[in-house]
C-alpha positions in Angstrom: 0.0 0.0 0.0 1.5 3.3 -1.0 1.3 6.4 1.1 -1.6 8.9 0.8 -0.5 12.4 -0.4 0.6 15.0 2.1 0.5 18.7 1.1 3.2 21.1 2.1 2.0 24.6 1.1 4.5 27.5 0.5 4.3 31.1 -0.6 6.5 31.1 -3.6 8.5 28.9 -6.0 11.7 29.8 -4.2 10.1 28.6 -0.9 9.1 25.3 -2.6 12.6 24.7 -3.9 14.1 25.4 -0.5 11.6 23.1 1.2 12.4 20.3 -1.3 16.2 20.8 -0.7 15.7 20.6 3.1 13.6 17.4 2.8 16.1 15.7 0.5 19.1 16.5 2.7 17.4 15.5 5.9 16.2 12.2 4.4 19.5 11.3 2.8 21.3 11.9 6.1 18.8 9.8 8.0 19.1 6.9 5.5 22.9 7.0 5.6 22.8 6.7 9.3 20.5 3.7 9.0 22.1 1.9 6.0 25.4 3.6 5.2 24.4 4.7 1.7 21.4 6.5 0.1 19.7 6.8 -3.3 18.3 10.0 -4.9 16.4 10.0 -8.2 16.5 13.4 -9.9 14.1 15.2 -12.1 14.5 18.1 -14.6 12.3 21.1 -15.3 12.4 24.5 -13.7 11.3 23.5 -10.3 13.5 20.4 -10.2 16.6 22.2 -11.2 15.8 25.1 -8.8 15.5 22.5 -6.0 19.0 21.1 -6.9 20.5 24.6 -6.8 19.0 25.1 -3.4 20.3 21.7 -2.3 23.9 22.6 -3.3 23.8 25.9 -1.3 21.8 24.7 1.7 23.4 24.7 5.1 22.6 21.0 5.6 24.4 20.0 2.4 27.5 19.0 4.3 25.5 16.7 6.6 25.4 14.2 3.7 28.3 12.0 2.7 27.8 12.5 -1.1 30.4 9.8 -1.9 27.8 7.3 -0.6 24.8 8.7 -2.5 23.6 6.9 -5.6 22.2 9.2 -8.3 19.6 8.1 -10.8 17.2 10.0 -13.1 13.4 9.7 -13.5 13.6 10.6 -17.2 15.8 12.1 -19.9 15.6 13.6 -23.3 17.2 11.3 -26.0 19.8 13.8 -27.2 23.6 14.0 -27.4 25.1 13.5 -24.0 26.3 17.1 -23.7 23.2 18.8 -25.0 22.1 21.6 -22.7 18.5 20.4 -22.6 19.6 17.1 -21.0 18.5 16.7 -17.4 21.9 15.2 -16.6 23.7 18.3 -18.0 21.4 20.7 -16.0 21.8 18.6 -12.8 25.6 18.7 -13.1 25.6 22.5 -13.2 23.0 22.8 -10.4 24.3 20.3 -7.9 26.5 17.4 -9.0 29.5 19.5 -9.8 29.3 21.1 -6.4 29.5 18.0 -4.2 32.0 15.2 -4.0 30.4 12.2 -5.7 31.6 8.7 -6.5 31.5 8.6 -10.3 30.5 4.9 -10.1 27.4 5.8 -8.3 26.1 8.3 -10.9 23.8 6.8 -13.4 22.8 9.1 -16.3 20.3 7.7 -18.9 21.6 6.9 -22.4 22.1 9.4 -25.1 22.0 9.4 -28.9 25.8 9.1 -29.0 25.7 5.8 -27.2 22.5 4.1 -28.4 20.8 3.8 -31.7 17.3 4.3 -30.4 15.3 5.0 -27.2 14.3 1.4 -26.7 17.9 0.3 -26.5 18.6 3.2 -24.1 15.6 2.2 -21.9 16.6 -1.5 -21.9 20.1 -0.6 -20.8 18.9 1.6 -18.0 16.6 -1.2 -16.8 19.5 -3.6 -16.8 21.6 -1.1 -14.8 18.9 -0.8 -12.2 18.7 -4.6 -11.9 22.5 -4.9 -11.6 22.5 -2.3 -8.8 19.6 -4.1 -7.1 21.6 -7.3 -7.1 24.5 -5.5 -5.4 22.2 -4.9 -2.4 20.7 -8.4 -2.5 17.4 -7.4 -4.2 15.8 -9.0 -7.2 14.5 -6.3 -9.4 15.0 -2.7 -8.2 17.4 -1.0 -5.8 16.0 0.9 -2.9 15.0 4.4 -4.1 15.0 6.5 -1.0 13.9 9.9 -2.5 12.5 10.3 -5.9 11.9 13.9 -7.1 9.2 14.8 -9.7 7.9 17.9 -11.4 4.4 18.1 -12.8 3.5 19.6 -16.2 0.5 21.7 -16.9 -1.0 18.6 -18.5 -0.2 16.6 -15.3 2.6 14.6 -16.8 5.4 13.3 -14.6 8.8 12.2 -15.8 8.1 11.5 -19.5 4.8 9.8 -18.8 2.1 11.8 -20.6 -1.7 11.6 -20.3 -3.3 8.8 -22.3 -0.1 8.0 -24.2 1.5 4.6 -24.3 4.2 5.0 -21.7 1.9 5.7 -18.8 0.2 2.3 -19.5 3.4 0.3 -19.6 3.8 -2.3 -16.8 6.2 -5.2 -16.3 9.4 -3.2 -17.0 11.3 -0.6 -15.1 12.1 1.8 -17.9 10.3 2.7 -21.1 11.4 4.3 -24.4 9.1 7.2 -25.3 8.7 8.2 -29.0 5.6 10.4 -28.9 6.2 13.1 -26.3 4.0 16.1 -26.9 6.9 18.2 -25.7 10.1 18.4 -27.8 12.1 16.3 -28.2 9.6 13.6 -29.0 12.1 10.8 -28.0 12.8 10.3 -24.3 13.6 7.6 -21.8 11.5 7.4 -18.6 11.0 5.3 -15.5 7.6 3.6 -15.6 4.9 4.3 -13.1 5.6 0.9 -11.5 9.2 2.0 -10.8 8.2 5.5 -9.6 5.8 3.9 -7.1 8.5 1.6 -5.7 10.3 4.6 -4.3 10.2 5.2 -0.5 9.6 9.0 -0.7 8.0 10.5 -3.8 8.4 14.3 -3.7 6.5 16.4 -6.2 7.6 20.0 -6.5 5.1 22.3 -8.2 4.7 26.0 -8.6 2.7 28.4 -10.7 -0.9 29.0 -11.6 -0.5 27.2 -14.9 -0.1 24.0 -12.9 -3.2 24.5 -10.7 -5.5 22.4 -12.8 -3.1 19.5 -12.9 -2.5 19.6 -9.2 -6.2 19.9 -8.4 -7.1 16.9 -10.5 -4.2 14.8 -9.2 -5.0 15.4 -5.6 -8.7 14.9 -6.1 -8.0 11.3 -7.1 -8.2 11.3 -10.9 -7.1 8.2 -12.9 -3.3 8.0 -13.5 -4.0 7.2 -17.2 -5.6 10.7 -17.7 -3.6 12.4 -14.9 -0.3 10.7 -14.4 0.6 12.8 -11.4 -2.3 11.2 -9.6 -0.4 7.9 -9.7 2.8 9.2 -8.2 2.9 7.8 -4.7 5.8 6.6 -2.5 5.8 3.5 -0.3 6.8 5.6 2.8 5.7 9.2 1.9 4.0 11.0 -0.9 4.8 14.7 -0.4 3.4 17.4 -2.6 5.4 20.6 -2.1 3.4 23.4 -3.8 3.0 27.1 -3.8 -0.3 28.9 -3.3 -0.8 29.5 -7.0 -0.4 25.8 -7.8 -2.8 25.0 -5.0 -5.6 27.3 -6.3 -7.8 24.4 -7.5 -7.0 21.9 -4.7 -10.2 21.1 -2.7 -10.1 23.2 0.4 -10.6 20.1 2.6 -7.3 18.7 1.5 -5.2 21.8 2.2 -3.2 22.1 5.5 
C-alpha cells in the first residue's frame, strides 16, 4: 500500500525549492545513518533544477556524505550527452559539480551518441537498475530513497504523458518514449511501477498554470488521464506546492 498524499504549502516557487532541498538533505542523512548509503532520483524542469540549486547551497548539504549517494534519473531527453537540454547536464551545473560524488554511483540515462534508439537506451537503464539491485541483495529494483518529480500543466510526470503509451506500460522498469507532446519527441523514462516503488516521492510544483493538474491529481483522478495522480511513494508522498499551484485543490485537502 502506497502512502496517501501530504501537502506542504508554500508562498513562492523559491520557498518550494528550499523546502524540497531541506527534505532531500534530511532524508539522505537519515538513510545514511541507518544503512550507510542512500539513493536519490533526480528530475528536470524549472522546479526540479531550482531545488537542486538550493540543495547545493543549503546549510545541511555538508551533513550528507555525497560519496555514498547513488544518483539516478526519472527521465531524460534522448539527445547527445552534452546537449544543454539534457536533465543530466542541467543537474551537473545545479548540484552534481558542487558536491563530492563517486562517479561509479552516478547513473545518467543513455544518449544518442551511445544508443541507436530510445528502446535500447531504456533496456540498458533497466538492466543497470537490476544490476544495482543485485549488489544490495534485491531481485528487481534498488531501494530508491527519495524520488523527485515535477508536474507539467498537462499533469505529466517524468516523461509519462496523459493517455499515451508510456503511462500504460507495466512489467518493465524503464520505457522508451517516442511520442512526447513536448520536444524532443524521443525520451527515456522510468515507468509508473518504478516510480511507485520509491520510498519517498516528492512532487515540486509552482505556478498558476499547474493549478488544474495539481487539483485533478489530488482529487483522485485516474493516472492514465492524470499521471501525477499515480505518483505515490511507499513511505511518503509529499506534494510541495506554492499557493498559485494550490488554487484548485479542494479546500478540505489543504493544510
